[in-house]
C-alpha positions in Angstrom: 26.0 229.0 54.4 29.2 230.7 53.6 29.5 234.5 53.8 32.4 236.5 52.4 33.0 240.1 53.8 35.4 242.3 51.8 38.3 244.0 53.3 36.7 247.4 53.5 33.6 246.2 55.5 35.8 243.9 57.8 37.9 247.0 58.7 34.6 248.9 59.5 33.4 246.0 61.6 36.6 246.1 63.6 36.8 249.9 63.9 33.1 250.4 64.8 33.2 247.3 67.0 35.9 249.0 69.1 34.1 252.4 69.2 30.7 251.1 69.9 31.6 248.2 72.1 29.8 245.7 69.9 30.7 242.3 68.5 30.8 241.7 64.8 27.7 239.6 65.2 25.7 242.3 66.8 26.6 244.7 64.2 25.9 242.4 61.3 22.6 241.5 62.8 21.6 245.1 63.2 22.7 246.0 59.7 20.6 243.0 58.3 17.6 244.0 60.2 17.8 247.5 58.8 18.4 246.0 55.3 15.3 243.7 55.5 13.1 246.5 56.8 14.1 248.8 53.9 13.5 245.9 51.4 10.1 245.2 52.9 9.1 248.9 52.6 10.3 248.9 48.9 8.3 245.8 48.2 5.2 247.2 49.8 5.5 250.5 48.0 6.1 248.6 44.6 3.0 246.3 45.3 1.0 249.5 46.1 2.0 251.1 42.9 1.2 248.0 41.0 -2.3 248.0 42.5 -2.7 251.7 41.7 -1.7 251.2 38.2 -4.4 248.6 37.7 -7.1 250.9 39.1 -6.1 254.4 37.8 -9.2 254.6 35.5 -11.6 257.4 36.1 -15.1 256.7 36.9 -16.3 257.5 33.4 -13.4 255.6 31.8 -14.2 252.5 33.7 -17.9 252.5 32.8 -17.5 253.7 29.3 -18.0 250.5 27.4 -20.2 248.7 30.0 -23.9 248.2 29.1 -26.3 247.8 31.9 
């Protein structure tokens, strides 16, 4: 795996590393954990919206054409 970090982010890693007394690896891992948490939340919300889209009929609409 090859990862490229742009100059802006590299400068921030160096600056915040000094301020927070953290290694670049620590900061990158923390950032990735936050990123994955946010992506997981977004995926769950999207799945929930898709489920709701499939079940948004009212009771009467659902049974309208059903013969029992």
